[in-house]
PDB file with SEQRES, HELIX, SHEET and CRYST1 records, atoms N, CA, C and O in Angstrom:
SEQRES   1 A   46  MET VAL THR HIS ASN GLY ASP SER GLY ARG GLY ALA ARG          
SEQRES   2 A   46  TYR ASN SER ALA VAL LYS TYR ILE ASP TYR ARG LYS ALA          
SEQRES   3 A   46  LEU GLY GLU THR CYS MET ALA VAL VAL VAL SER GLU ASP          
SEQRES   4 A   46  ALA ASN VAL ASP ILE VAL THR                                  
HELIX    1 AA1 ALA A   12  ALA A   26  1                                  15    
SHEET    1 AA1 2 ALA A  33  VAL A  36  0                                        
SHEET    2 AA1 2 VAL A  42  VAL A  45 -1                                        
CRYST1    1.000    1.000    1.000  90.00  90.00  90.00 P 1           1          
ATOM      1  N   MET A   1     -19.121   2.187  56.196  1.00  0.00           N  
ATOM      2  CA  MET A   1     -19.013   1.774  54.813  1.00  0.00           C  
ATOM      3  C   MET A   1     -18.117   0.545  54.731  1.00  0.00           C  
ATOM      4  O   MET A   1     -17.040   0.520  55.325  1.00  0.00           O  
ATOM      5  N   VAL A   2     -18.548  -0.453  54.013  1.00  0.00           N  
ATOM      6  CA  VAL A   2     -17.763  -1.669  53.827  1.00  0.00           C  
ATOM      7  C   VAL A   2     -16.967  -1.535  52.543  1.00  0.00           C  
ATOM      8  O   VAL A   2     -17.498  -1.131  51.509  1.00  0.00           O  
ATOM      9  N   THR A   3     -15.699  -1.876  52.617  1.00  0.00           N  
ATOM     10  CA  THR A   3     -14.855  -1.841  51.426  1.00  0.00           C  
ATOM     11  C   THR A   3     -14.179  -3.189  51.251  1.00  0.00           C  
ATOM     12  O   THR A   3     -13.891  -3.877  52.231  1.00  0.00           O  
ATOM     13  N   HIS A   4     -13.930  -3.562  50.026  1.00  0.00           N  
ATOM     14  CA  HIS A   4     -13.264  -4.831  49.738  1.00  0.00           C  
ATOM     15  C   HIS A   4     -11.828  -4.591  49.289  1.00  0.00           C  
ATOM     16  O   HIS A   4     -11.166  -5.518  48.823  1.00  0.00           O  
ATOM     17  N   ASN A   5     -11.340  -3.369  49.419  1.00  0.00           N  
ATOM     18  CA  ASN A   5     -10.011  -3.023  48.940  1.00  0.00           C  
ATOM     19  C   ASN A   5      -8.928  -3.146  49.998  1.00  0.00           C  
ATOM     20  O   ASN A   5      -7.749  -2.989  49.679  1.00  0.00           O  
ATOM     21  N   GLY A   6      -9.284  -3.418  51.233  1.00  0.00           N  
ATOM     22  CA  GLY A   6      -8.294  -3.528  52.301  1.00  0.00           C  
ATOM     23  C   GLY A   6      -7.510  -4.831  52.213  1.00  0.00           C  
ATOM     24  O   GLY A   6      -7.808  -5.699  51.392  1.00  0.00           O  
ATOM     25  N   ASP A   7      -6.511  -4.950  53.065  1.00  0.00           N  
ATOM     26  CA  ASP A   7      -5.666  -6.140  53.116  1.00  0.00           C  
ATOM     27  C   ASP A   7      -5.368  -6.431  54.575  1.00  0.00           C  
ATOM     28  O   ASP A   7      -4.681  -5.653  55.237  1.00  0.00           O  
ATOM     29  N   SER A   8      -5.876  -7.543  55.081  1.00  0.00           N  
ATOM     30  CA  SER A   8      -5.729  -7.833  56.510  1.00  0.00           C  
ATOM     31  C   SER A   8      -4.272  -7.940  56.944  1.00  0.00           C  
ATOM     32  O   SER A   8      -3.974  -7.774  58.126  1.00  0.00           O  
ATOM     33  N   GLY A   9      -3.377  -8.208  56.034  1.00  0.00           N  
ATOM     34  CA  GLY A   9      -1.965  -8.298  56.371  1.00  0.00           C  
ATOM     35  C   GLY A   9      -1.268  -6.958  56.474  1.00  0.00           C  
ATOM     36  O   GLY A   9      -0.118  -6.896  56.908  1.00  0.00           O  
ATOM     37  N   ARG A  10      -1.936  -5.888  56.085  1.00  0.00           N  
ATOM     38  CA  ARG A  10      -1.290  -4.573  56.052  1.00  0.00           C  
ATOM     39  C   ARG A  10      -1.426  -3.792  57.344  1.00  0.00           C  
ATOM     40  O   ARG A  10      -0.648  -2.867  57.579  1.00  0.00           O  
ATOM     41  N   GLY A  11      -2.370  -4.125  58.173  1.00  0.00           N  
ATOM     42  CA  GLY A  11      -2.521  -3.433  59.447  1.00  0.00           C  
ATOM     43  C   GLY A  11      -3.616  -2.389  59.443  1.00  0.00           C  
ATOM     44  O   GLY A  11      -4.185  -2.051  58.405  1.00  0.00           O  
ATOM     45  N   ALA A  12      -3.894  -1.887  60.643  1.00  0.00           N  
ATOM     46  CA  ALA A  12      -5.028  -0.987  60.852  1.00  0.00           C  
ATOM     47  C   ALA A  12      -4.837   0.373  60.200  1.00  0.00           C  
ATOM     48  O   ALA A  12      -5.785   0.919  59.635  1.00  0.00           O  
ATOM     49  N   ARG A  13      -3.633   0.932  60.264  1.00  0.00           N  
ATOM     50  CA  ARG A  13      -3.420   2.262  59.671  1.00  0.00           C  
ATOM     51  C   ARG A  13      -3.707   2.242  58.176  1.00  0.00           C  
ATOM     52  O   ARG A  13      -4.437   3.091  57.664  1.00  0.00           O  
ATOM     53  N   TYR A  14      -3.137   1.280  57.490  1.00  0.00           N  
ATOM     54  CA  TYR A  14      -3.320   1.171  56.049  1.00  0.00           C  
ATOM     55  C   TYR A  14      -4.789   0.942  55.707  1.00  0.00           C  
ATOM     56  O   TYR A  14      -5.339   1.622  54.841  1.00  0.00           O  
ATOM     57  N   ASN A  15      -5.422  -0.010  56.381  1.00  0.00           N  
ATOM     58  CA  ASN A  15      -6.817  -0.328  56.081  1.00  0.00           C  
ATOM     59  C   ASN A  15      -7.759   0.822  56.415  1.00  0.00           C  
ATOM     60  O   ASN A  15      -8.755   1.022  55.720  1.00  0.00           O  
ATOM     61  N   SER A  16      -7.465   1.574  57.459  1.00  0.00           N  
ATOM     62  CA  SER A  16      -8.277   2.751  57.777  1.00  0.00           C  
ATOM     63  C   SER A  16      -8.150   3.798  56.683  1.00  0.00           C  
ATOM     64  O   SER A  16      -9.136   4.437  56.314  1.00  0.00           O  
ATOM     65  N   ALA A  17      -6.949   3.976  56.167  1.00  0.00           N  
ATOM     66  CA  ALA A  17      -6.741   4.935  55.081  1.00  0.00           C  
ATOM     67  C   ALA A  17      -7.496   4.504  53.830  1.00  0.00           C  
ATOM     68  O   ALA A  17      -8.140   5.327  53.179  1.00  0.00           O  
ATOM     69  N   VAL A  18      -7.423   3.222  53.491  1.00  0.00           N  
ATOM     70  CA  VAL A  18      -8.136   2.707  52.317  1.00  0.00           C  
ATOM     71  C   VAL A  18      -9.637   2.914  52.480  1.00  0.00           C  
ATOM     72  O   VAL A  18     -10.313   3.339  51.544  1.00  0.00           O  
ATOM     73  N   LYS A  19     -10.151   2.617  53.654  1.00  0.00           N  
ATOM     74  CA  LYS A  19     -11.586   2.785  53.914  1.00  0.00           C  
ATOM     75  C   LYS A  19     -11.993   4.255  53.774  1.00  0.00           C  
ATOM     76  O   LYS A  19     -13.030   4.561  53.184  1.00  0.00           O  
ATOM     77  N   TYR A  20     -11.179   5.159  54.314  1.00  0.00           N  
ATOM     78  CA  TYR A  20     -11.474   6.588  54.229  1.00  0.00           C  
ATOM     79  C   TYR A  20     -11.440   7.066  52.775  1.00  0.00           C  
ATOM     80  O   TYR A  20     -12.331   7.800  52.347  1.00  0.00           O  
ATOM     81  N   ILE A  21     -10.435   6.663  52.024  1.00  0.00           N  
ATOM     82  CA  ILE A  21     -10.329   7.074  50.625  1.00  0.00           C  
ATOM     83  C   ILE A  21     -11.525   6.542  49.830  1.00  0.00           C  
ATOM     84  O   ILE A  21     -12.094   7.270  49.016  1.00  0.00           O  
ATOM     85  N   ASP A  22     -11.908   5.295  50.053  1.00  0.00           N  
ATOM     86  CA  ASP A  22     -13.083   4.739  49.371  1.00  0.00           C  
ATOM     87  C   ASP A  22     -14.342   5.537  49.698  1.00  0.00           C  
ATOM     88  O   ASP A  22     -15.165   5.792  48.819  1.00  0.00           O  
ATOM     89  N   TYR A  23     -14.490   5.928  50.954  1.00  0.00           N  
ATOM     90  CA  TYR A  23     -15.642   6.724  51.379  1.00  0.00           C  
ATOM     91  C   TYR A  23     -15.665   8.066  50.653  1.00  0.00           C  
ATOM     92  O   TYR A  23     -16.707   8.476  50.142  1.00  0.00           O  
ATOM     93  N   ARG A  24     -14.521   8.751  50.604  1.00  0.00           N  
ATOM     94  CA  ARG A  24     -14.473  10.065  49.950  1.00  0.00           C  
ATOM     95  C   ARG A  24     -14.720   9.936  48.451  1.00  0.00           C  
ATOM     96  O   ARG A  24     -15.378  10.788  47.854  1.00  0.00           O  
ATOM     97  N   LYS A  25     -14.191   8.867  47.838  1.00  0.00           N  
ATOM     98  CA  LYS A  25     -14.437   8.644  46.408  1.00  0.00           C  
ATOM     99  C   LYS A  25     -15.922   8.423  46.140  1.00  0.00           C  
ATOM    100  O   LYS A  25     -16.446   8.883  45.125  1.00  0.00           O  
ATOM    101  N   ALA A  26     -16.604   7.716  47.052  1.00  0.00           N  
ATOM    102  CA  ALA A  26     -18.041   7.478  46.894  1.00  0.00           C  
ATOM    103  C   ALA A  26     -18.822   8.784  46.925  1.00  0.00           C  
ATOM    104  O   ALA A  26     -19.917   8.869  46.369  1.00  0.00           O  
ATOM    105  N   LEU A  27     -18.265   9.796  47.570  1.00  0.00           N  
ATOM    106  CA  LEU A  27     -18.890  11.117  47.612  1.00  0.00           C  
ATOM    107  C   LEU A  27     -18.501  11.972  46.411  1.00  0.00           C  
ATOM    108  O   LEU A  27     -18.939  13.116  46.294  1.00  0.00           O  
ATOM    109  N   GLY A  28     -17.679  11.422  45.519  1.00  0.00           N  
ATOM    110  CA  GLY A  28     -17.261  12.143  44.327  1.00  0.00           C  
ATOM    111  C   GLY A  28     -16.076  13.058  44.549  1.00  0.00           C  
ATOM    112  O   GLY A  28     -15.817  13.943  43.734  1.00  0.00           O  
ATOM    113  N   GLU A  29     -15.359  12.861  45.631  1.00  0.00           N  
ATOM    114  CA  GLU A  29     -14.216  13.710  45.952  1.00  0.00           C  
ATOM    115  C   GLU A  29     -12.910  13.014  45.579  1.00  0.00           C  
ATOM    116  O   GLU A  29     -12.844  11.788  45.496  1.00  0.00           O  
ATOM    117  N   THR A  30     -11.886  13.811  45.360  1.00  0.00           N  
ATOM    118  CA  THR A  30     -10.553  13.301  45.091  1.00  0.00           C  
ATOM    119  C   THR A  30      -9.683  13.594  46.298  1.00  0.00           C  
ATOM    120  O   THR A  30      -9.649  14.724  46.785  1.00  0.00           O  
ATOM    121  N   CYS A  31      -8.983  12.585  46.781  1.00  0.00           N  
ATOM    122  CA  CYS A  31      -8.097  12.801  47.921  1.00  0.00           C  
ATOM    123  C   CYS A  31      -7.038  11.716  47.952  1.00  0.00           C  
ATOM    124  O   CYS A  31      -7.086  10.762  47.176  1.00  0.00           O  
ATOM    125  N   MET A  32      -6.081  11.872  48.854  1.00  0.00           N  
ATOM    126  CA  MET A  32      -5.061  10.855  49.049  1.00  0.00           C  
ATOM    127  C   MET A  32      -4.698  10.806  50.517  1.00  0.00           C  
ATOM    128  O   MET A  32      -4.950  11.750  51.265  1.00  0.00           O  
ATOM    129  N   ALA A  33      -4.100   9.692  50.924  1.00  0.00           N  
ATOM    130  CA  ALA A  33      -3.651   9.529  52.304  1.00  0.00           C  
ATOM    131  C   ALA A  33      -2.213   9.036  52.281  1.00  0.00           C  
ATOM    132  O   ALA A  33      -1.823   8.255  51.414  1.00  0.00           O  
ATOM    133  N   VAL A  34      -1.437   9.500  53.238  1.00  0.00           N  
ATOM    134  CA  VAL A  34      -0.069   9.027  53.421  1.00  0.00           C  
ATOM    135  C   VAL A  34      -0.052   8.221  54.714  1.00  0.00           C  
ATOM    136  O   VAL A  34      -0.413   8.730  55.776  1.00  0.00           O  
ATOM    137  N   VAL A  35       0.367   6.965  54.621  1.00  0.00           N  
ATOM    138  CA  VAL A  35       0.386   6.065  55.771  1.00  0.00           C  
ATOM    139  C   VAL A  35       1.837   5.739  56.097  1.00  0.00           C  
ATOM    140  O   VAL A  35       2.571   5.223  55.254  1.00  0.00           O  
ATOM    141  N   VAL A  36       2.246   6.046  57.332  1.00  0.00           N  
ATOM    142  CA  VAL A  36       3.598   5.735  57.788  1.00  0.00           C  
ATOM    143  C   VAL A  36       3.482   4.659  58.858  1.00  0.00           C  
ATOM    144  O   VAL A  36       2.867   4.877  59.902  1.00  0.00           O  
ATOM    145  N   SER A  37       4.074   3.500  58.598  1.00  0.00           N  
ATOM    146  CA  SER A  37       3.987   2.393  59.545  1.00  0.00           C  
ATOM    147  C   SER A  37       5.088   2.497  60.596  1.00  0.00           C  
ATOM    148  O   SER A  37       6.007   3.307  60.474  1.00  0.00           O  
ATOM    149  N   GLU A  38       4.980   1.671  61.621  1.00  0.00           N  
ATOM    150  CA  GLU A  38       5.971   1.681  62.696  1.00  0.00           C  
ATOM    151  C   GLU A  38       7.365   1.325  62.203  1.00  0.00           C  
ATOM    152  O   GLU A  38       8.354   1.782  62.775  1.00  0.00           O  
ATOM    153  N   ASP A  39       7.459   0.524  61.157  1.00  0.00           N  
ATOM    154  CA  ASP A  39       8.777   0.157  60.635  1.00  0.00           C  
ATOM    155  C   ASP A  39       9.267   1.130  59.563  1.00  0.00           C  
ATOM    156  O   ASP A  39      10.200   0.823  58.821  1.00  0.00           O  
ATOM    157  N   ALA A  40       8.638   2.299  59.484  1.00  0.00           N  
ATOM    158  CA  ALA A  40       9.027   3.424  58.624  1.00  0.00           C  
ATOM    159  C   ALA A  40       8.671   3.239  57.152  1.00  0.00           C  
ATOM    160  O   ALA A  40       9.113   4.032  56.320  1.00  0.00           O  
ATOM    161  N   ASN A  41       7.894   2.225  56.807  1.00  0.00           N  
ATOM    162  CA  ASN A  41       7.399   2.129  55.438  1.00  0.00           C  
ATOM    163  C   ASN A  41       6.372   3.225  55.209  1.00  0.00           C  
ATOM    164  O   ASN A  41       5.582   3.550  56.096  1.00  0.00           O  
ATOM    165  N   VAL A  42       6.393   3.787  54.012  1.00  0.00           N  
ATOM    166  CA  VAL A  42       5.456   4.853  53.663  1.00  0.00           C  
ATOM    167  C   VAL A  42       4.633   4.392  52.466  1.00  0.00           C  
ATOM    168  O   VAL A  42       5.182   3.954  51.455  1.00  0.00           O  
ATOM    169  N   ASP A  43       3.319   4.494  52.589  1.00  0.00           N  
ATOM    170  CA  ASP A  43       2.404   4.170  51.494  1.00  0.00           C  
ATOM    171  C   ASP A  43       1.561   5.391  51.190  1.00  0.00           C  
ATOM    172  O   ASP A  43       1.130   6.109  52.093  1.00  0.00           O  
ATOM    173  N   ILE A  44       1.331   5.617  49.899  1.00  0.00           N  
ATOM    174  CA  ILE A  44       0.416   6.668  49.473  1.00  0.00           C  
ATOM    175  C   ILE A  44      -0.805   5.968  48.900  1.00  0.00           C  
ATOM    176  O   ILE A  44      -0.698   5.181  47.959  1.00  0.00           O  
ATOM    177  N   VAL A  45      -1.959   6.259  49.469  1.00  0.00           N  
ATOM    178  CA  VAL A  45      -3.211   5.622  49.058  1.00  0.00           C  
ATOM    179  C   VAL A  45      -4.031   6.656  48.307  1.00  0.00           C  
ATOM    180  O   VAL A  45      -4.281   7.753  48.808  1.00  0.00           O  
ATOM    181  N   THR A  46      -4.451   6.290  47.085  1.00  0.00           N  
ATOM    182  CA  THR A  46      -5.282   7.202  46.284  1.00  0.00           C  
ATOM    183  C   THR A  46      -6.534   6.506  45.828  1.00  0.00           C  
ATOM    184  O   THR A  46      -7.360   7.107  45.142  1.00  0.00           O  
TER     185      THR A  46                                                      
END                                                                             
């Protein structure tokens, strides 16, 4: 699935989470992902 919501500057973990969330939303599901980067930043993707 191609998504336009990613950000090339954010890295693979973040973009993989965004892609997964977009995929689940396309199926009509509600979910969230927690992404922890190597520098300890935490993002919640919904």
